[in-house]
PQR file with spaces between the fields and no chain letter, atoms N, CA, C, O and H, PARSE charges and radii, in Angstrom:
ATOM       1  N    MET     1     -25.337   16.139   29.854 -0.4000 1.5000
ATOM       2  CA   MET     1     -25.113   16.885   30.866 -0.0000 2.0000
ATOM       3  C    MET     1     -23.878   16.736   31.650  0.5500 1.7000
ATOM       4  O    MET     1     -23.215   15.706   31.532 -0.5500 1.4000
ATOM       5  N    ALA     2     -23.439   17.884   32.612 -0.4000 1.5000
ATOM       6  CA   ALA     2     -22.167   17.964   33.185 -0.0000 2.0000
ATOM       7  C    ALA     2     -22.445   18.165   34.325  0.5500 1.7000
ATOM       8  O    ALA     2     -23.300   18.972   34.691 -0.5500 1.4000
ATOM       9  H    ALA     2     -23.978   18.721   32.709  0.4000 1.0000
ATOM      10  N    LEU     3     -21.634   17.326   35.195 -0.4000 1.5000
ATOM      11  CA   LEU     3     -21.770   17.029   36.742 -0.0000 2.0000
ATOM      12  C    LEU     3     -20.966   18.427   37.137  0.5500 1.7000
ATOM      13  O    LEU     3     -20.034   19.117   36.723 -0.5500 1.4000
ATOM      14  H    LEU     3     -20.940   16.671   34.897  0.4000 1.0000
ATOM      15  N    THR     4     -21.945   18.391   38.214 -0.4000 1.5000
ATOM      16  CA   THR     4     -21.736   19.845   39.089 -0.0000 2.0000
ATOM      17  C    THR     4     -20.217   19.191   40.305  0.5500 1.7000
ATOM      18  O    THR     4     -19.995   18.114   40.857 -0.5500 1.4000
ATOM      19  H    THR     4     -22.703   17.831   38.551  0.4000 1.0000
ATOM      20  N    PRO     5     -19.404   20.689   40.251 -0.5600 1.5000
ATOM      21  CA   PRO     5     -18.236   20.226   40.950  0.2800 2.0000
ATOM      22  C    PRO     5     -18.484   18.935   42.143  0.5500 1.7000
ATOM      23  O    PRO     5     -17.838   17.888   42.080 -0.5500 1.4000
ATOM      24  N    GLU     6     -19.561   19.214   43.261 -0.4000 1.5000
ATOM      25  CA   GLU     6     -19.592   17.884   44.197 -0.0000 2.0000
ATOM      26  C    GLU     6     -19.222   16.771   43.660  0.5500 1.7000
ATOM      27  O    GLU     6     -18.252   16.083   43.976 -0.5500 1.4000
ATOM      28  H    GLU     6     -20.086   20.064   43.312  0.4000 1.0000
ATOM      29  N    GLN     7     -20.261   16.520   42.555 -0.4000 1.5000
ATOM      30  CA   GLN     7     -20.521   15.038   42.087 -0.0000 2.0000
ATOM      31  C    GLN     7     -19.088   14.552   41.085  0.5500 1.7000
ATOM      32  O    GLN     7     -18.753   13.379   40.920 -0.5500 1.4000
ATOM      33  H    GLN     7     -21.050   17.078   42.298  0.4000 1.0000
ATOM      34  N    GLN     8     -18.492   15.559   40.588 -0.4000 1.5000
ATOM      35  CA   GLN     8     -17.228   15.484   39.743 -0.0000 2.0000
ATOM      36  C    GLN     8     -16.291   15.170   41.337  0.5500 1.7000
ATOM      37  O    GLN     8     -15.341   14.391   41.250 -0.5500 1.4000
ATOM      38  H    GLN     8     -18.764   16.512   40.722  0.4000 1.0000
ATOM      39  N    ALA     9     -16.506   15.596   42.280 -0.4000 1.5000
ATOM      40  CA   ALA     9     -15.091   15.458   43.370 -0.0000 2.0000
ATOM      41  C    ALA     9     -15.429   13.938   43.886  0.5500 1.7000
ATOM      42  O    ALA     9     -14.550   13.171   44.281 -0.5500 1.4000
ATOM      43  H    ALA     9     -17.278   16.229   42.351  0.4000 1.0000
ATOM      44  N    ASP    10     -16.883   13.594   43.826 -0.4000 1.5000
ATOM      45  CA   ASP    10     -17.440   12.246   44.470 -0.0000 2.0000
ATOM      46  C    ASP    10     -16.506   11.181   43.397  0.5500 1.7000
ATOM      47  O    ASP    10     -15.570   10.406   43.595 -0.5500 1.4000
ATOM      48  H    ASP    10     -17.596   14.217   43.506  0.4000 1.0000
ATOM      49  N    VAL    11     -17.334   11.614   42.114 -0.4000 1.5000
ATOM      50  CA   VAL    11     -16.280   10.771   41.178 -0.0000 2.0000
ATOM      51  C    VAL    11     -14.823   10.434   41.204  0.5500 1.7000
ATOM      52  O    VAL    11     -14.365    9.294   41.124 -0.5500 1.4000
ATOM      53  H    VAL    11     -18.094   12.244   41.953  0.4000 1.0000
ATOM      54  N    ASP    12     -14.148   11.537   41.322 -0.4000 1.5000
ATOM      55  CA   ASP    12     -13.286   11.142   41.633 -0.0000 2.0000
ATOM      56  C    ASP    12     -12.695   10.528   42.550  0.5500 1.7000
ATOM      57  O    ASP    12     -11.741    9.778   42.341 -0.5500 1.4000
ATOM      58  H    ASP    12     -14.520   12.463   41.387  0.4000 1.0000
ATOM      59  N    TYR    13     -13.332   10.839   44.016 -0.4000 1.5000
ATOM      60  CA   TYR    13     -12.694   10.504   45.198 -0.0000 2.0000
ATOM      61  C    TYR    13     -12.732    8.917   44.832  0.5500 1.7000
ATOM      62  O    TYR    13     -11.871    8.200   45.342 -0.5500 1.4000
ATOM      63  H    TYR    13     -14.106   11.448   44.185  0.4000 1.0000
ATOM      64  N    HIS    14     -13.854    8.261   43.833 -0.4000 1.5000
ATOM      65  CA   HIS    14     -14.487    6.793   44.309 -0.0000 2.0000
ATOM      66  C    HIS    14     -13.144    6.401   43.079  0.5500 1.7000
ATOM      67  O    HIS    14     -12.205    5.701   43.459 -0.5500 1.4000
ATOM      68  H    HIS    14     -14.554    8.843   43.419  0.4000 1.0000
ATOM      69  N    ASN    15     -13.185    6.894   41.721 -0.4000 1.5000
ATOM      70  CA   ASN    15     -11.818    6.316   40.963 -0.0000 2.0000
ATOM      71  C    ASN    15     -10.892    6.186   41.877  0.5500 1.7000
ATOM      72  O    ASN    15     -10.407    5.059   41.971 -0.5500 1.4000
ATOM      73  H    ASN    15     -13.947    7.463   41.413  0.4000 1.0000
ATOM      74  N    ALA    16     -10.345    7.318   42.857 -0.4000 1.5000
ATOM      75  CA   ALA    16      -9.180    7.117   43.464 -0.0000 2.0000
ATOM      76  C    ALA    16      -9.234    5.820   44.526  0.5500 1.7000
ATOM      77  O    ALA    16      -8.255    5.075   44.593 -0.5500 1.4000
ATOM      78  H    ALA    16     -10.739    8.234   42.781  0.4000 1.0000
ATOM      79  N    ILE    17     -10.200    5.627   45.199 -0.4000 1.5000
ATOM      80  CA   ILE    17     -10.428    4.607   46.381 -0.0000 2.0000
ATOM      81  C    ILE    17     -10.255    3.125   45.207  0.5500 1.7000
ATOM      82  O    ILE    17      -9.674    2.132   45.646 -0.5500 1.4000
ATOM      83  H    ILE    17     -10.995    6.231   45.145  0.4000 1.0000
ATOM      84  N    GLU    18     -10.714    3.115   43.985 -0.4000 1.5000
ATOM      85  CA   GLU    18     -10.625    2.121   43.216 -0.0000 2.0000
ATOM      86  C    GLU    18      -9.543    1.653   42.582  0.5500 1.7000
ATOM      87  O    GLU    18      -9.427    0.442   42.396 -0.5500 1.4000
ATOM      88  H    GLU    18     -11.186    3.922   43.628  0.4000 1.0000
ATOM      89  N    ALA    19      -8.548    2.585   42.137 -0.4000 1.5000
ATOM      90  CA   ALA    19      -7.050    2.852   41.953 -0.0000 2.0000
ATOM      91  C    ALA    19      -6.574    2.245   42.832  0.5500 1.7000
ATOM      92  O    ALA    19      -5.808    1.313   42.589 -0.5500 1.4000
ATOM      93  H    ALA    19      -8.642    3.569   42.288  0.4000 1.0000
ATOM      94  N    THR    20      -6.860    2.564   43.953 -0.4000 1.5000
ATOM      95  CA   THR    20      -5.912    2.119   44.966 -0.0000 2.0000
ATOM      96  C    THR    20      -6.102    0.543   45.521  0.5500 1.7000
ATOM      97  O    THR    20      -5.244   -0.072   46.154 -0.5500 1.4000
ATOM      98  H    THR    20      -7.483    3.322   44.150  0.4000 1.0000
ATOM      99  N    ARG    21      -7.306    0.081   45.173 -0.4000 1.5000
ATOM     100  CA   ARG    21      -7.542   -1.230   45.691 -0.0000 2.0000
ATOM     101  C    ARG    21      -7.138   -2.029   44.398  0.5500 1.7000
ATOM     102  O    ARG    21      -6.682   -3.135   44.689 -0.5500 1.4000
ATOM     103  H    ARG    21      -8.003    0.581   44.660  0.4000 1.0000
ATOM     104  N    HIS    22      -7.165   -1.872   43.583 -0.4000 1.5000
ATOM     105  CA   HIS    22      -6.314   -2.541   42.358 -0.0000 2.0000
ATOM     106  C    HIS    22      -4.892   -2.688   42.796  0.5500 1.7000
ATOM     107  O    HIS    22      -4.271   -3.750   42.834 -0.5500 1.4000
ATOM     108  H    HIS    22      -7.536   -0.973   43.347  0.4000 1.0000
ATOM     109  N    ALA    23      -4.493   -1.632   43.089 -0.4000 1.5000
ATOM     110  CA   ALA    23      -2.795   -1.583   43.311 -0.0000 2.0000
ATOM     111  C    ALA    23      -2.246   -2.478   44.361  0.5500 1.7000
ATOM     112  O    ALA    23      -1.213   -3.141   44.455 -0.5500 1.4000
ATOM     113  H    ALA    23      -4.997   -0.768   43.059  0.4000 1.0000
ATOM     114  N    ASN    24      -3.283   -2.275   45.120 -0.4000 1.5000
ATOM     115  CA   ASN    24      -3.134   -3.368   46.837 -0.0000 2.0000
ATOM     116  C    ASN    24      -3.582   -4.540   46.141  0.5500 1.7000
ATOM     117  O    ASN    24      -2.899   -5.365   46.748 -0.5500 1.4000
ATOM     118  H    ASN    24      -4.122   -1.736   45.044  0.4000 1.0000
ATOM     119  N    GLN    25      -4.200   -5.176   45.351 -0.4000 1.5000
ATOM     120  CA   GLN    25      -4.618   -6.557   45.171 -0.0000 2.0000
ATOM     121  C    GLN    25      -3.656   -6.890   43.723  0.5500 1.7000
ATOM     122  O    GLN    25      -3.826   -8.048   43.341 -0.5500 1.4000
ATOM     123  H    GLN    25      -4.754   -4.505   44.858  0.4000 1.0000
ATOM     124  N    ILE    26      -2.987   -6.330   43.130 -0.4000 1.5000
ATOM     125  CA   ILE    26      -1.739   -6.670   42.310 -0.0000 2.0000
ATOM     126  C    ILE    26      -0.562   -6.713   43.174  0.5500 1.7000
ATOM     127  O    ILE    26       0.294   -7.589   43.045 -0.5500 1.4000
ATOM     128  H    ILE    26      -2.849   -5.389   43.441  0.4000 1.0000
ATOM     129  N    ALA    27      -0.496   -5.742   44.095 -0.4000 1.5000
ATOM     130  CA   ALA    27       0.537   -5.949   44.927 -0.0000 2.0000
ATOM     131  C    ALA    27       0.359   -7.783   46.121  0.5500 1.7000
ATOM     132  O    ALA    27       1.003   -8.753   46.519 -0.5500 1.4000
ATOM     133  H    ALA    27      -1.191   -5.031   44.199  0.4000 1.0000
ATOM     134  N    LEU    28      -0.571   -7.341   46.142 -0.4000 1.5000
ATOM     135  CA   LEU    28      -0.654   -9.119   47.100 -0.0000 2.0000
ATOM     136  C    LEU    28      -0.615  -10.289   45.979  0.5500 1.7000
ATOM     137  O    LEU    28       0.024  -11.238   46.433 -0.5500 1.4000
ATOM     138  H    LEU    28      -1.094   -6.552   45.819  0.4000 1.0000
ATOM     139  N    GLN    29      -0.894  -10.437   45.202 -0.4000 1.5000
ATOM     140  CA   GLN    29      -0.918  -11.097   44.190 -0.0000 2.0000
ATOM     141  C    GLN    29       0.410  -11.480   43.734  0.5500 1.7000
ATOM     142  O    GLN    29       0.672  -12.644   43.432 -0.5500 1.4000
ATOM     143  H    GLN    29      -1.414   -9.667   44.833  0.4000 1.0000
ATOM     144  N    THR    30       1.148  -10.648   43.684 -0.4000 1.5000
ATOM     145  CA   THR    30       2.560  -10.495   43.326 -0.0000 2.0000
ATOM     146  C    THR    30       3.176  -11.316   44.612  0.5500 1.7000
ATOM     147  O    THR    30       3.571  -12.467   44.426 -0.5500 1.4000
ATOM     148  H    THR    30       0.934   -9.702   43.929  0.4000 1.0000
ATOM     149  N    LYS    31       3.238  -10.849   45.632 -0.4000 1.5000
ATOM     150  CA   LYS    31       3.629  -11.629   46.897 -0.0000 2.0000
ATOM     151  C    LYS    31       3.168  -13.072   46.873  0.5500 1.7000
ATOM     152  O    LYS    31       3.951  -13.988   47.126 -0.5500 1.4000
ATOM     153  H    LYS    31       2.918   -9.914   45.783  0.4000 1.0000
ATOM     154  N    GLN    32       2.101  -13.240   46.617 -0.4000 1.5000
ATOM     155  CA   GLN    32       1.322  -14.630   46.531 -0.0000 2.0000
ATOM     156  C    GLN    32       2.167  -15.861   45.523  0.5500 1.7000
ATOM     157  O    GLN    32       2.152  -17.091   45.580 -0.5500 1.4000
ATOM     158  H    GLN    32       1.465  -12.496   46.411  0.4000 1.0000
ATOM     159  N    ALA    33       2.932  -14.831   44.543 -0.4000 1.5000
ATOM     160  CA   ALA    33       3.420  -15.624   43.502 -0.0000 2.0000
ATOM     161  C    ALA    33       4.321  -16.051   44.154  0.5500 1.7000
ATOM     162  O    ALA    33       4.343  -17.181   44.641 -0.5500 1.4000
ATOM     163  H    ALA    33       2.945  -13.832   44.497  0.4000 1.0000
ATOM     164  N    LYS    34       5.428  -14.984   44.283 -0.4000 1.5000
ATOM     165  CA   LYS    34       6.838  -14.922   45.265 -0.0000 2.0000
ATOM     166  C    LYS    34       6.734  -16.358   46.279  0.5500 1.7000
ATOM     167  O    LYS    34       7.504  -17.316   46.200 -0.5500 1.4000
ATOM     168  H    LYS    34       5.410  -14.066   43.886  0.4000 1.0000
ATOM     169  N    LEU    35       5.574  -16.224   47.235 -0.4000 1.5000
ATOM     170  CA   LEU    35       5.452  -17.226   48.286 -0.0000 2.0000
ATOM     171  C    LEU    35       5.349  -18.519   47.151  0.5500 1.7000
ATOM     172  O    LEU    35       6.367  -19.210   47.196 -0.5500 1.4000
ATOM     173  H    LEU    35       4.949  -15.447   47.299  0.4000 1.0000
ATOM     174  N    GLU    36       4.801  -18.775   46.606 -0.4000 1.5000
ATOM     175  CA   GLU    36       4.594  -20.360   45.775 -0.0000 2.0000
ATOM     176  C    GLU    36       5.867  -20.781   45.219  0.5500 1.7000
ATOM     177  O    GLU    36       6.333  -21.918   45.299 -0.5500 1.4000
ATOM     178  H    GLU    36       3.974  -18.213   46.569  0.4000 1.0000
ATOM     179  N    ALA    37       6.506  -19.563   44.529 -0.4000 1.5000
ATOM     180  CA   ALA    37       7.847  -19.802   44.088 -0.0000 2.0000
ATOM     181  C    ALA    37       9.024  -20.625   44.664  0.5500 1.7000
ATOM     182  O    ALA    37       9.859  -21.437   44.264 -0.5500 1.4000
ATOM     183  H    ALA    37       6.127  -18.640   44.465  0.4000 1.0000
ATOM     184  N    ILE    38       8.544  -19.796   46.180 -0.4000 1.5000
ATOM     185  CA   ILE    38       9.540  -20.536   47.411 -0.0000 2.0000
ATOM     186  C    ILE    38       9.141  -21.682   47.824  0.5500 1.7000
ATOM     187  O    ILE    38       9.901  -22.557   48.238 -0.5500 1.4000
ATOM     188  H    ILE    38       7.865  -19.137   46.505  0.4000 1.0000
ATOM     189  N    ARG    39       7.636  -21.796   47.731 -0.4000 1.5000
ATOM     190  CA   ARG    39       7.812  -23.213   48.067 -0.0000 2.0000
ATOM     191  C    ARG    39       8.080  -24.384   47.334  0.5500 1.7000
ATOM     192  O    ARG    39       8.170  -25.551   47.717 -0.5500 1.4000
ATOM     193  H    ARG    39       7.018  -21.085   47.394  0.4000 1.0000
ATOM     194  N    LEU    40       8.198  -23.854   46.158 -0.4000 1.5000
ATOM     195  CA   LEU    40       8.039  -24.898   44.886 -0.0000 2.0000
ATOM     196  C    LEU    40       9.629  -24.982   45.055  0.5500 1.7000
ATOM     197  O    LEU    40      10.036  -26.129   45.244 -0.5500 1.4000
ATOM     198  H    LEU    40       8.125  -22.907   45.847  0.4000 1.0000
ATOM     199  N    ALA    41      10.639  -23.936   45.021 -0.4000 1.5000
ATOM     200  CA   ALA    41      12.040  -24.107   45.040 -0.0000 2.0000
ATOM     201  C    ALA    41      12.446  -24.790   46.456  0.5500 1.7000
ATOM     202  O    ALA    41      13.504  -25.414   46.379 -0.5500 1.4000
ATOM     203  H    ALA    41      10.308  -23.005   44.868  0.4000 1.0000
ATOM     204  N    GLN    42      12.031  -24.800   47.310 -0.4000 1.5000
ATOM     205  CA   GLN    42      12.381  -25.375   48.257 -0.0000 2.0000
ATOM     206  C    GLN    42      11.882  -27.099   48.365  0.5500 1.7000
ATOM     207  O    GLN    42      12.486  -28.049   48.861 -0.5500 1.4000
ATOM     208  H    GLN    42      11.171  -24.293   47.372  0.4000 1.0000
ATOM     209  N    GLN    43      10.441  -27.031   47.636 -0.4000 1.5000
ATOM     210  CA   GLN    43      10.346  -28.712   47.401 -0.0000 2.0000
ATOM     211  C    GLN    43      11.396  -29.053   46.057  0.5500 1.7000
ATOM     212  O    GLN    43      11.855  -30.176   46.264 -0.5500 1.4000
ATOM     213  H    GLN    43       9.950  -26.259   47.233  0.4000 1.0000
ATOM     214  N    THR    44      11.721  -28.719   45.281 -0.4000 1.5000
ATOM     215  CA   THR    44      12.628  -28.883   44.163 -0.0000 2.0000
ATOM     216  C    THR    44      13.679  -29.347   44.647  0.5500 1.7000
ATOM     217  O    THR    44      14.041  -30.481   44.333 -0.5500 1.4000
ATOM     218  H    THR    44      11.347  -27.806   45.112  0.4000 1.0000
ATOM     219  N    LEU    45      14.407  -28.563   45.528 -0.4000 1.5000
ATOM     220  CA   LEU    45      15.667  -28.627   45.946 -0.0000 2.0000
ATOM     221  C    LEU    45      15.480  -29.619   47.121  0.5500 1.7000
ATOM     222  O    LEU    45      16.145  -30.642   46.955 -0.5500 1.4000
ATOM     223  H    LEU    45      14.113  -27.642   45.783  0.4000 1.0000
ATOM     224  N    ILE    46      15.032  -29.604   47.826 -0.4000 1.5000
ATOM     225  CA   ILE    46      14.816  -30.997   48.915 -0.0000 2.0000
ATOM     226  C    ILE    46      14.629  -32.486   48.443  0.5500 1.7000
ATOM     227  O    ILE    46      14.996  -33.512   49.015 -0.5500 1.4000
ATOM     228  H    ILE    46      14.491  -28.773   47.961  0.4000 1.0000
ATOM     229  N    GLU    47      13.959  -32.336   47.246 -0.4000 1.5000
ATOM     230  CA   GLU    47      13.548  -33.622   46.369 -0.0000 2.0000
ATOM     231  C    GLU    47      15.045  -33.915   45.869  0.5500 1.7000
ATOM     232  O    GLU    47      15.708  -34.900   46.194 -0.5500 1.4000
ATOM     233  H    GLU    47      13.661  -31.502   46.782  0.4000 1.0000
ATOM     234  N    ASN    48      15.496  -32.769   44.928 -0.4000 1.5000
ATOM     235  CA   ASN    48      16.753  -33.253   44.484 -0.0000 2.0000
ATOM     236  C    ASN    48      18.031  -33.519   45.087  0.5500 1.7000
ATOM     237  O    ASN    48      19.046  -33.913   44.514 -0.5500 1.4000
ATOM     238  H    ASN    48      14.958  -31.969   44.664  0.4000 1.0000
ATOM     239  N    ALA    49      17.784  -33.122   46.962 -0.4000 1.5000
ATOM     240  CA   ALA    49      19.111  -33.640   47.499 -0.0000 2.0000
ATOM     241  C    ALA    49      18.772  -35.315   48.294  0.5500 1.7000
ATOM     242  O    ALA    49      19.603  -36.036   48.847 -0.5500 1.4000
ATOM     243  H    ALA    49      16.959  -32.802   47.428  0.4000 1.0000
ATOM     244  N    ARG    50      17.576  -35.523   48.144 -0.4000 1.5000
ATOM     245  CA   ARG    50      17.725  -36.876   48.548 -0.0000 2.0000
ATOM     246  C    ARG    50      18.244  -37.745   47.613  0.5500 1.7000
ATOM     247  O    ARG    50      18.121  -38.890   48.047 -0.5500 1.4000
ATOM     248  H    ARG    50      16.901  -34.938   47.695  0.4000 1.0000
ATOM     249  N    SER    51      18.714  -37.728   46.642 -0.4000 1.5000
ATOM     250  CA   SER    51      19.016  -38.429   45.830 -0.0000 2.0000
ATOM     251  C    SER    51      20.909  -38.707   45.874  0.5500 1.7000
ATOM     252  O    SER    51      21.582  -39.575   45.318 -0.5500 1.4000
ATOM     253  H    SER    51      18.814  -36.798   46.289  0.4000 1.0000
ATOM     254  N    LYS    52      21.314  -37.568   46.774 -0.4000 1.5000
ATOM     255  CA   LYS    52      22.225  -37.313   47.287 -0.0000 2.0000
ATOM     256  C    LYS    52      22.506  -38.238   48.109  0.5500 1.7000
ATOM     257  O    LYS    52      21.592  -38.893   48.611 -0.5500 1.4000
ATOM     258  H    LYS    52      20.768  -36.863   47.226  0.4000 1.0000
ATOM     259  N    ALA    53      24.459  -38.603   48.566 -0.4000 1.5000
ATOM     260  CA   ALA    53      24.488  -38.510   49.823 -0.0000 2.0000
ATOM     261  C    ALA    53      24.088  -38.232   51.212  0.5500 1.7000
ATOM     262  O    ALA    53      23.346  -37.253   51.128 -0.5500 1.4000
ATOM     263  H    ALA    53      25.201  -38.071   48.159  0.4000 1.0000
ATOM     264  N    VAL    54      24.204  -38.623   52.596 -0.4000 1.5000
ATOM     265  CA   VAL    54      23.736  -37.952   53.311 -0.0000 2.0000
ATOM     266  C    VAL    54      24.455  -36.846   53.677  0.5500 1.7000
ATOM     267  O    VAL    54      23.968  -35.789   54.079 -0.5500 1.4000
ATOM     268  H    VAL    54      24.806  -39.418   52.664  0.4000 1.0000
ATOM     269  N    GLY    55      25.883  -37.151   53.503 -0.4000 1.5000
ATOM     270  CA   GLY    55      26.852  -35.878   53.809 -0.0000 2.0000
ATOM     271  C    GLY    55      26.679  -34.625   53.067  0.5500 1.7000
ATOM     272  O    GLY    55      26.969  -33.529   53.547 -0.5500 1.4000
ATOM     273  H    GLY    55      26.279  -38.009   53.176  0.4000 1.0000
ATOM     274  N    GLU    56      26.167  -34.814   51.801 -0.4000 1.5000
ATOM     275  CA   GLU    56      26.079  -34.169   50.523 -0.0000 2.0000
ATOM     276  C    GLU    56      24.839  -33.402   50.644  0.5500 1.7000
ATOM     277  O    GLU    56      24.759  -32.536   49.773 -0.5500 1.4000
ATOM     278  H    GLU    56      25.931  -35.705   51.411  0.4000 1.0000
ATOM     279  N    ARG    57      23.634  -33.457   51.624 -0.4000 1.5000
ATOM     280  CA   ARG    57      22.324  -33.317   51.452 -0.0000 2.0000
ATOM     281  C    ARG    57      22.164  -31.512   52.031  0.5500 1.7000
ATOM     282  O    ARG    57      21.117  -30.999   52.426 -0.5500 1.4000
ATOM     283  H    ARG    57      23.699  -34.160   52.331  0.4000 1.0000
ATOM     284  N    ASP    58      23.252  -30.964   51.944 -0.4000 1.5000
ATOM     285  CA   ASP    58      23.087  -29.425   52.199 -0.0000 2.0000
ATOM     286  C    ASP    58      22.026  -28.908   51.154  0.5500 1.7000
ATOM     287  O    ASP    58      22.111  -29.070   49.937 -0.5500 1.4000
ATOM     288  H    ASP    58      24.102  -31.380   51.622  0.4000 1.0000
ATOM     289  N    VAL    59      21.035  -28.275   51.812 -0.4000 1.5000
ATOM     290  CA   VAL    59      20.170  -27.166   51.188 -0.0000 2.0000
ATOM     291  C    VAL    59      19.947  -25.840   52.233  0.5500 1.7000
ATOM     292  O    VAL    59      19.277  -25.743   53.261 -0.5500 1.4000
ATOM     293  H    VAL    59      20.966  -28.145   52.801  0.4000 1.0000
ATOM     294  N    ALA    60      20.624  -25.069   51.666 -0.4000 1.5000
ATOM     295  CA   ALA    60      20.702  -23.424   52.647 -0.0000 2.0000
ATOM     296  C    ALA    60      19.247  -22.866   52.439  0.5500 1.7000
ATOM     297  O    ALA    60      18.390  -23.481   51.803 -0.5500 1.4000
ATOM     298  H    ALA    60      21.168  -25.148   50.830  0.4000 1.0000
ATOM     299  N    ALA    61      19.086  -21.875   52.921 -0.4000 1.5000
ATOM     300  CA   ALA    61      17.980  -20.631   52.771 -0.0000 2.0000
ATOM     301  C    ALA    61      18.514  -19.894   51.297  0.5500 1.7000
ATOM     302  O    ALA    61      17.866  -19.708   50.267 -0.5500 1.4000
ATOM     303  H    ALA    61      19.781  -21.375   53.437  0.4000 1.0000
ATOM     304  N    ALA    62      19.653  -19.621   51.542 -0.4000 1.5000
ATOM     305  CA   ALA    62      20.143  -18.906   49.864 -0.0000 2.0000
ATOM     306  C    ALA    62      19.865  -19.824   49.048  0.5500 1.7000
ATOM     307  O    ALA    62      18.779  -19.563   48.531 -0.5500 1.4000
ATOM     308  H    ALA    62      20.179  -19.773   52.379  0.4000 1.0000
ATOM     309  N    ASP    63      20.259  -20.700   48.694 -0.4000 1.5000
ATOM     310  CA   ASP    63      20.008  -21.667   47.660 -0.0000 2.0000
ATOM     311  C    ASP    63      18.380  -21.553   47.278  0.5500 1.7000
ATOM     312  O    ASP    63      18.088  -21.058   46.189 -0.5500 1.4000
ATOM     313  H    ASP    63      21.141  -20.913   49.114  0.4000 1.0000
ATOM     314  N    ILE    64      17.439  -21.963   48.080 -0.4000 1.5000
ATOM     315  CA   ILE    64      15.900  -21.853   48.184 -0.0000 2.0000
ATOM     316  C    ILE    64      15.772  -20.863   47.458  0.5500 1.7000
ATOM     317  O    ILE    64      15.365  -20.942   46.299 -0.5500 1.4000
ATOM     318  H    ILE    64      17.676  -22.365   48.964  0.4000 1.0000
ATOM     319  N    THR    65      16.268  -19.241   48.322 -0.4000 1.5000
ATOM     320  CA   THR    65      15.633  -17.963   47.548 -0.0000 2.0000
ATOM     321  C    THR    65      16.004  -17.573   45.990  0.5500 1.7000
ATOM     322  O    THR    65      15.403  -17.083   45.033 -0.5500 1.4000
ATOM     323  H    THR    65      16.599  -19.177   49.264  0.4000 1.0000
ATOM     324  N    ALA    66      17.346  -18.068   46.272 -0.4000 1.5000
ATOM     325  CA   ALA    66      18.165  -17.905   44.573 -0.0000 2.0000
ATOM     326  C    ALA    66      17.241  -18.244   43.274  0.5500 1.7000
ATOM     327  O    ALA    66      16.873  -17.580   42.305 -0.5500 1.4000
ATOM     328  H    ALA    66      17.835  -18.465   47.048  0.4000 1.0000
ATOM     329  N    PHE    67      16.994  -19.877   43.798 -0.4000 1.5000
ATOM     330  CA   PHE    67      15.954  -20.733   42.766 -0.0000 2.0000
ATOM     331  C    PHE    67      14.616  -19.983   42.774  0.5500 1.7000
ATOM     332  O    PHE    67      13.962  -20.025   41.731 -0.5500 1.4000
ATOM     333  H    PHE    67      17.293  -20.416   44.585  0.4000 1.0000
ATOM     334  N    ALA    68      14.142  -19.319   43.792 -0.4000 1.5000
ATOM     335  CA   ALA    68      12.784  -18.978   43.826 -0.0000 2.0000
ATOM     336  C    ALA    68      12.916  -17.286   42.808  0.5500 1.7000
ATOM     337  O    ALA    68      11.964  -16.898   42.132 -0.5500 1.4000
ATOM     338  H    ALA    68      14.673  -19.284   44.639  0.4000 1.0000
ATOM     339  N    ASP    69      13.878  -16.712   42.878 -0.4000 1.5000
ATOM     340  CA   ASP    69      14.205  -15.510   42.637 -0.0000 2.0000
ATOM     341  C    ASP    69      14.159  -16.213   40.701  0.5500 1.7000
ATOM     342  O    ASP    69      13.398  -15.831   39.812 -0.5500 1.4000
ATOM     343  H    ASP    69      14.652  -17.027   43.428  0.4000 1.0000
ATOM     344  N    THR    70      15.106  -17.148   40.621 -0.4000 1.5000
ATOM     345  CA   THR    70      14.869  -17.748   39.137 -0.0000 2.0000
ATOM     346  C    THR    70      13.598  -18.034   38.465  0.5500 1.7000
ATOM     347  O    THR    70      13.271  -17.725   37.319 -0.5500 1.4000
ATOM     348  H    THR    70      15.724  -17.459   41.343  0.4000 1.0000
ATOM     349  N    LEU    71      12.795  -18.805   39.540 -0.4000 1.5000
ATOM     350  CA   LEU    71      11.545  -18.887   39.302 -0.0000 2.0000
ATOM     351  C    LEU    71      10.739  -17.946   39.196  0.5500 1.7000
ATOM     352  O    LEU    71       9.805  -18.134   38.417 -0.5500 1.4000
ATOM     353  H    LEU    71      13.061  -19.056   40.471  0.4000 1.0000
ATOM     354  N    VAL    72      10.799  -16.804   39.827 -0.4000 1.5000
ATOM     355  CA   VAL    72       9.702  -15.498   39.354 -0.0000 2.0000
ATOM     356  C    VAL    72      10.190  -14.625   38.133  0.5500 1.7000
ATOM     357  O    VAL    72       9.417  -14.025   37.386 -0.5500 1.4000
ATOM     358  H    VAL    72      11.558  -16.651   40.460  0.4000 1.0000
ATOM     359  N    ALA    73      11.624  -14.626   38.016 -0.4000 1.5000
ATOM     360  CA   ALA    73      12.085  -14.059   36.724 -0.0000 2.0000
ATOM     361  C    ALA    73      11.671  -14.489   35.673  0.5500 1.7000
ATOM     362  O    ALA    73      11.142  -13.807   34.796 -0.5500 1.4000
ATOM     363  H    ALA    73      12.251  -15.114   38.623  0.4000 1.0000
ATOM     364  N    TYR    74      11.964  -16.257   35.628 -0.4000 1.5000
ATOM     365  CA   TYR    74      11.041  -16.485   34.550 -0.0000 2.0000
ATOM     366  C    TYR    74       9.847  -16.571   34.392  0.5500 1.7000
ATOM     367  O    TYR    74       9.523  -16.189   33.268 -0.5500 1.4000
ATOM     368  H    TYR    74      12.394  -16.810   36.340  0.4000 1.0000
ATOM     369  N    VAL    75       8.738  -17.015   35.218 -0.4000 1.5000
ATOM     370  CA   VAL    75       7.235  -16.378   34.901 -0.0000 2.0000
ATOM     371  C    VAL    75       7.407  -15.116   34.562  0.5500 1.7000
ATOM     372  O    VAL    75       7.196  -15.031   33.352 -0.5500 1.4000
ATOM     373  H    VAL    75       9.002  -17.325   36.132  0.4000 1.0000
ATOM     374  N    ASN    76       7.663  -14.168   34.980 -0.4000 1.5000
ATOM     375  CA   ASN    76       7.890  -12.611   34.705 -0.0000 2.0000
ATOM     376  C    ASN    76       8.155  -12.342   33.535  0.5500 1.7000
ATOM     377  O    ASN    76       7.519  -11.407   33.048 -0.5500 1.4000
ATOM     378  H    ASN    76       7.834  -14.237   35.963  0.4000 1.0000
ATOM     379  N    ALA    77       9.116  -13.010   32.717 -0.4000 1.5000
ATOM     380  CA   ALA    77       9.503  -12.742   31.364 -0.0000 2.0000
ATOM     381  C    ALA    77       8.255  -12.917   30.466  0.5500 1.7000
ATOM     382  O    ALA    77       8.339  -12.739   29.251 -0.5500 1.4000
ATOM     383  H    ALA    77       9.632  -13.769   33.113  0.4000 1.0000
């Protein structure tokens, strides 16, 4: 049995809401994965810097973000 136009509009509306919710959830998970990669990169670079002499322990934010981008690219590959 076919749906009435009002019922079809309601189904379409709920499908659109579900699609939007799903897209938002995926975006949130992507951001969380990137934040975890940044944490891992920071911890790794700081641990590696501890083995160097005190004057050579320079870890910049650019180093952390570059390493995090590498980790994200590796995971997504």
